[in-house]
C-alpha positions in Angstrom: -41.3 26.5 -5.1 -40.9 30.3 -5.1 -38.2 31.9 -7.2 -38.6 35.4 -5.7 -35.9 37.9 -6.3 -36.5 39.1 -2.8 -34.8 36.1 -1.2 -31.6 36.7 0.8 -28.6 36.9 -1.4 -25.9 36.1 1.2 -23.7 39.1 0.2 -24.4 38.8 -3.5 -26.7 41.9 -3.7 -26.5 43.4 -7.2 -25.1 40.1 -8.6 -27.1 38.8 -11.6 -29.5 35.9 -10.7 -27.6 33.4 -12.9 -24.4 34.0 -10.9 -26.3 33.6 -7.6 -27.5 30.3 -9.0 -24.1 28.8 -9.9 -21.7 30.5 -7.4 -21.6 29.4 -3.8 -22.1 32.2 -1.3 -19.0 33.6 0.4 -18.5 32.8 4.1 -18.8 35.8 6.4 -15.4 37.0 7.5 -16.4 36.3 11.1 -16.3 32.6 10.6 -13.0 32.4 8.8 -10.4 32.9 11.6 -9.5 29.9 13.8 -9.0 30.5 17.4 -5.5 30.0 18.8 -4.5 28.6 22.1 -5.1 31.9 23.9 -8.4 33.0 22.3 -6.8 35.2 19.6 -7.9 34.8 16.0 -5.5 32.7 14.0 -5.1 34.1 10.5 -5.8 31.8 7.6 -2.6 31.3 5.6 -2.5 33.1 2.3 -0.3 32.8 -0.8 0.8 29.8 -2.9 0.3 26.4 -1.3 3.5 24.7 -0.3 4.1 21.4 -2.1 5.0 18.3 -0.1 7.3 15.4 -1.0 8.4 12.0 0.2 12.2 11.8 1.0 13.9 8.4 0.4 17.0 7.3 2.2 18.9 4.0 2.5 19.7 3.6 6.2 22.1 1.2 8.0 20.7 -0.3 11.1 22.9 -0.6 14.2 22.3 -3.4 16.7 20.3 -2.8 19.9 22.5 -2.1 22.9 22.5 -3.6 26.3 20.8 -0.4 27.6 17.2 -1.5 27.7 16.0 2.1 27.4 17.7 2.6 24.1 16.3 1.2 20.9 18.1 0.5 17.6 19.4 3.5 15.8 20.4 4.0 12.1 22.5 6.2 9.9 22.3 7.2 6.2 24.2 5.1 3.7 26.4 7.2 1.5 28.4 4.5 -0.1 28.6 0.7 0.0 31.3 -0.7 2.4 32.2 -4.2 3.3 30.9 -5.6 6.7 28.0 -3.2 6.8 24.9 -3.7 9.0 21.4 -4.3 7.8 20.1 -1.9 5.1 16.5 -0.6 5.2 14.7 1.9 3.0 13.3 4.8 5.0 10.9 7.6 3.9 9.8 10.7 5.6 7.7 13.8 4.6 9.4 17.0 3.4 8.2 20.3 2.0 9.4 22.5 -0.8 10.7 25.9 0.5 10.9 29.3 -1.1 14.5 28.6 -2.1 13.5 25.6 -4.2 14.9 23.0 -1.7 13.2 20.0 -0.2 13.5 20.4 3.6 12.2 18.6 6.7 11.2 21.9 8.5 9.8 20.0 11.5 7.3 18.2 9.4 6.9 14.7 11.0 4.8 11.6 10.7 3.4 12.1 14.2 2.3 15.7 13.8 0.8 15.8 10.3 -2.6 16.8 11.5 -1.4 20.0 13.0 0.8 21.2 10.2 -1.6 21.8 7.3 -2.3 25.5 8.1 0.9 26.1 10.0 3.0 25.6 6.8 0.2 26.5 4.3 0.6 23.0 2.8 -1.1 21.9 -0.4 -4.2 20.2 1.0 -4.1 17.4 -1.6 -0.5 16.7 -0.9 -1.2 16.8 2.9 -4.1 14.3 2.4 -1.9 11.9 0.4 0.9 12.0 3.0 -1.6 11.5 5.8 -3.1 8.6 3.9 0.3 7.1 3.3 1.0 7.1 7.1 -2.4 5.8 7.9 -2.1 2.8 5.5 1.3 1.9 7.0 -0.1 2.0 10.6 -3.3 0.2 9.6 -1.5 -3.1 9.9 1.4 -2.0 12.2 -0.1 -0.7 15.4 3.3 0.5 16.7 6.7 1.4 15.2 9.3 -1.3 15.6 12.0 1.2 16.6 12.3 4.6 18.3 12.9 6.3 14.9 9.5 7.7 14.6 10.7 10.2 12.0 11.0 7.4 9.5 8.7 4.8 7.9 10.6 1.8 6.6 9.2 0.5 3.3 10.7 -2.9 4.2 7.8 -3.2 6.7 5.0 -1.6 4.5 2.9 -4.7 4.4 0.0 -3.4 2.4 0.2 -3.9 -1.4 -2.0 -0.8 -1.7 1.4 1.0 -1.6 1.7 0.8 -5.3 -1.5 2.5 -6.4 -0.8 5.1 -3.7 2.6 5.8 -5.3 1.0 6.1 -8.7 -1.4 8.7 -7.3 1.6 10.7 -5.9 2.9 11.2 -9.4 -0.5 12.4 -10.6 -0.7 14.9 -7.7 2.8 16.2 -8.3 4.1 15.0 -5.0 7.9 15.0 -5.0 9.7 11.6 -4.6 13.2 12.9 -3.6 16.4 12.0 -1.9 18.4 13.7 0.9 20.7 15.2 -1.8 19.8 17.0 -5.1 21.5 14.4 -7.3 19.1 11.6 -6.4 16.4 10.1 -8.7 13.5 8.0 -7.3 11.8 5.8 -9.9 8.6 3.8 -9.4 8.7 1.0 -12.0 6.0 -1.4 -13.2 7.4 -4.9 -12.4 10.3 -6.5 -10.6 11.5 -10.1 -10.8 14.1 -12.2 -9.1 15.7 -15.0 -11.1 18.6 -17.4 -11.1 20.8 -17.3 -14.1 23.0 -20.2 -15.2 26.0 -20.1 -17.5 28.7 -22.5 -18.7 31.9 -21.7 -20.5 32.5 -25.3 -21.5 29.9 -28.0 -22.2 31.8 -30.4 -19.9 32.6 -27.8 -17.4 30.9 -26.5 -14.2 27.7 -24.4 -14.1 27.9 -20.8 -12.8 24.8 -19.7 -10.9 24.1 -16.0 -10.3 21.1 -14.4 -8.7 19.6 -11.6 -10.8 17.3 -8.7 -10.0 15.5 -7.2 -13.0 13.1 -4.3 -12.9 11.1 -3.6 -16.1 13.5 -5.9 -18.0 16.7 -4.2 -16.8 19.3 -5.7 -14.4 19.7 -3.9 -11.1 22.4 -4.3 -8.4 21.8 -6.6 -5.5 24.3 -5.0 -3.2 21.7 -2.4 -1.9 18.5 -4.2 -2.7 15.7 -5.3 -0.4 12.2 -6.7 -0.2 9.2 -4.3 0.4 7.3 -6.6 2.8 6.1 -9.5 0.7 4.9 -7.7 -2.5 7.7 -5.5 -3.9 11.4 -4.9 -4.4 13.7 -1.9 -4.1 17.3 -1.3 -5.4 19.7 1.6 -4.9 22.5 2.4 -7.4 25.0 4.8 -5.9 26.7 7.3 -8.2 26.0 10.6 -9.8 23.1 10.5 -9.8 22.1 8.0 -7.1 19.0 6.1 -8.3 16.4 4.5 -6.1 14.2 2.1 -8.0 11.0 0.5 -6.6 8.6 -1.9 -8.2 5.9 -4.4 -7.3 6.3 -8.2 -7.8 3.9 -10.2 -9.9 2.9 -12.1 -6.8 3.9 -12.6 -3.2 7.7 -12.8 -2.7 8.6 -16.5 -2.1 11.1 -17.8 0.5 13.4 -18.8 -2.4 13.3 -15.2 -3.9 13.9 -13.7 -0.4 17.0 -15.9 -0.2 18.3 -15.2 -3.7 18.2 -11.4 -3.2 20.7 -11.7 -0.4 23.1 -13.8 -2.5 25.6 -11.4 -4.1 28.3 -13.9 -5.1 28.0 -16.5 -7.9 28.1 -20.2 -7.0 29.6 -23.0 -9.0 28.0 -26.4 -9.6 30.8 -28.9 -10.3 30.5 -31.2 -13.3 29.8 -34.1 -11.0 26.7 -32.4 -9.7 25.4 -30.9 -13.0 23.0 -33.9 -13.6 21.5 -33.5 -10.2 21.0 -29.8 -10.6 19.4 -30.1 -14.0 17.4 -33.2 -13.3 16.1 -32.6 -9.8 16.8 -29.1 -8.5 16.0 -27.1 -11.6 12.4 -28.6 -12.1 11.6 -27.9 -8.4 13.0 -24.3 -8.5 10.9 -23.5 -11.6 7.8 -23.6 -9.4 8.9 -20.6 -7.4 11.8 -18.9 -9.2 12.5 -18.3 -12.8 15.7 -20.1 -13.9 17.4 -18.7 -17.1 20.5 -18.8 -19.1 20.8 -15.3 -20.6 23.8 -16.2 -22.7 22.1 -19.5 -23.9 25.1 -21.5 -22.8 23.0 -23.9 -20.7 20.4 -26.2 -22.2 17.7 -27.0 -19.6 15.6 -30.1 -19.8 12.0 -29.6 -20.8 9.7 -29.4 -17.8 6.1 -30.2 -18.8 3.3 -28.5 -16.8 1.5 -31.1 -14.8 -1.6 -29.0 -14.0 -1.1 -29.7 -10.3 -3.6 -28.6 -7.8 -2.3 -26.1 -5.3 -2.4 -27.2 -1.6 -1.3 -23.9 0.0 -3.8 -22.3 2.3 -5.4 -19.2 0.6 -4.5 -15.9 2.1 -7.4 -13.4 2.0 -7.0 -9.6 2.4 -10.1 -7.4 2.5 -9.8 -3.6 2.1 -12.1 -0.6 2.1 -11.2 2.5 0.1 -13.0 5.8 0.4 -15.1 6.9 -2.6 -16.7 10.2 -3.7 -19.8 9.2 -1.8 -19.4 9.8 1.9 -21.3 6.8 3.2 -19.9 4.2 0.7 -16.6 2.5 0.5 -15.2 0.4 -2.3 -14.7 -3.2 -1.1 -11.5 -4.8 -2.3 -10.8 -8.6 -2.2 -7.2 -9.8 -2.6 -6.6 -13.6 -2.6 -3.1 -15.1 -2.8 -2.2 -18.8 -3.0 1.5 -19.4 -2.6 3.2 -17.0 -5.0 0.1 -16.5 -7.1 -2.3 -13.6 -6.8 -5.9 -14.8 -7.8 -7.8 -12.1 -9.8 -11.0 -11.3 -8.1 -13.2 -11.2 -11.3 -12.5 -14.7 -12.5 -12.7 -16.0 -8.9 -16.1 -14.5 -8.2 -17.4 -15.7 -11.6 -16.2 -19.2 -10.8 -17.9 -19.1 -7.3 -21.1 -17.6 -8.8 -21.4 -20.4 -11.4 -20.7 -23.2 -9.0 -17.3 -24.2 -10.4 -15.3 -26.5 -8.2 -11.8 -25.3 -9.2 -10.1 -22.3 -10.9 -7.2 -22.4 -13.4 -4.4 -20.0 -12.4 -1.8 -18.2 -14.5 0.8 -20.9 -14.0 -1.5 -23.6 -15.2 -2.1 -24.9 -11.7 -5.5 -25.3 -10.3 -7.1 -23.9 -7.1 -9.8 -25.9 -5.4 -12.9 -23.8 -4.6 -14.4 -26.5 -2.4 -13.0 -24.9 0.7 -15.0 -23.3 3.5 -13.2 -19.9 3.0 -14.5 -19.6 -0.5 -18.0 -20.7 0.4 -18.2 -18.0 3.1 -16.7 -15.4 0.8 -19.3 -16.1 -1.8 -22.1 -15.7 0.7 -20.7 -12.4 2.1 -20.2 -10.9 -1.4 -23.8 -11.9 -2.3 -25.0 -10.1 0.8 -23.0 -7.0 0.0 -24.3 -7.0 -3.6 -27.9 -7.3 -2.4 -27.5 -4.0 -0.5 -26.2 -1.8 -3.3 -26.0 -1.4 -7.0 -23.5 -3.8 -8.6 -22.9 -1.5 -11.5 -21.0 0.8 -9.2 -18.6 -2.0 -8.2 -18.6 -3.9 -5.0 -19.2 -1.5 -2.1 -20.1 -1.5 1.5 -21.9 1.2 3.5 -20.5 2.7 6.7 -23.7 1.5 8.4 -23.0 -2.1 7.6 -20.7 -2.7 10.6 -22.0 -6.2 11.2 -21.3 -7.2 7.6 -17.8 -5.8 7.9 -17.3 -7.8 11.1 -18.1 -11.0 9.1 -15.5 -10.1 6.5 -13.0 -9.4 9.3 -13.7 -12.9 10.8 -13.1 -14.5 7.4 -10.1 -12.6 6.2 -6.5 -13.2 7.3 -5.9 -9.5 7.0 -8.1 -6.4 6.7 -7.0 -2.9 5.7 -10.0 -0.5 6.4 -9.9 3.1 5.3 -9.3 5.6 8.2 -12.8 7.1 8.1 -14.3 3.6 7.9 -12.5 2.5 11.1 -13.9 5.5 12.9 -17.4 5.0 11.7 -17.5 1.2 12.1 -16.0 1.4 15.6 -18.7 3.9 16.7 -21.5 1.7 15.4 -20.1 -1.5 16.9 -19.8 0.2 20.3 -23.4 1.5 20.2 -25.2 -0.4 23.0 -28.6 1.2 22.4 -30.6 4.4 22.2 -31.3 6.5 25.3 -34.9 7.0 26.2 -36.3 10.4 25.2 -39.1 12.0 27.4 -42.4 12.7 25.7 -43.0 16.3 24.5 -45.3 18.4 26.7 -48.9 17.8 25.8 -48.4 14.4 24.3 -50.0 11.5 26.1 -49.1 8.2 24.5 -47.0 5.0 24.9 -44.2 4.9 22.4 -42.8 1.7 21.0 -39.2 1.1 22.2 -36.4 1.0 19.6 -34.5 -1.8 21.1 
């Protein structure tokens, strides 16, 4: 290979050779402007990039009217009042203006693509906001209301929300409210429990639902479930605090019910034996039952190492990597309220185990068609790439992805994966190409 100093320098004439080696050539000015709607050059924005944020607002839903052309509307909740409508937690994109305020400034979910250069937005923030919207829409093809300005976290079905929110903190994306005296916190772990107390050993039991996030109690009055995998709670005051956190496993029906129960209930003395002997052991399978003041003594419930009979729920995801043609393949299996870690599950499948012990000492039978097919597909994916890099799938393996889609209850593909895979699956064949002039041969067909 020639290393001649006479090679073109792309505008770096007079620059030392070592700089020409390590510095990319500058683009000619003629290729920088974008063309506007009327053929005029559109200047590239200059100056500091504008930060973006995610604005949180608790919104009260109003019932649908008799007018069939009008969908449900909502209004912001400023304080808790009796007889209110359904609360939901909405989010929308905002930008940080020159005055230091978070403003909407016509930035909307539906026009994100066109607003990067218009507002000189931080490209990493814009990418994150766009990915947030795409992940929401990946499993919700249409909005459930005419409020297209808002995404409601109550409907954010993908548990990938939590690593995405963690990335927002790393990127410096603001998690803000509609007022300055608002704090938004993303915590580590939420739990819903039933607490029992008793003022007299012969008296009634007092039962109270509890929401605790990272070990601290949070109010239930403005709390809700983030689809089936998380919880939020709003504490109004100065400041008003929004707290969100994932659950350890899928939210059970019992937990969904408890989070709506604001008032305490009384178990009369005549029913105490039934509660402690029958109801309490059954509840323990899906809800933690406690006595924080130690006034109630629960009977010992021995683990029976039962085998779970719930149908496994399988979610397959693809996540973009730093290699353009490869995507990380994620496998999330839940059984009832338990999330099954992928590593132990795959090891058990690979070694031919017939069942897997779960975190609650129950057992999951692996002698099910779903797990046999999953094992076969993972082996096929492993055979096509280096296992040391993690389980991955290429954008050219559309047929393998189709097999995963057929097996899974839910798939959450990356946006670029969906575009590439759709193009490959729709490819019917390769058009015939005429022979070049002067070539006399019969070419083998490609299909």
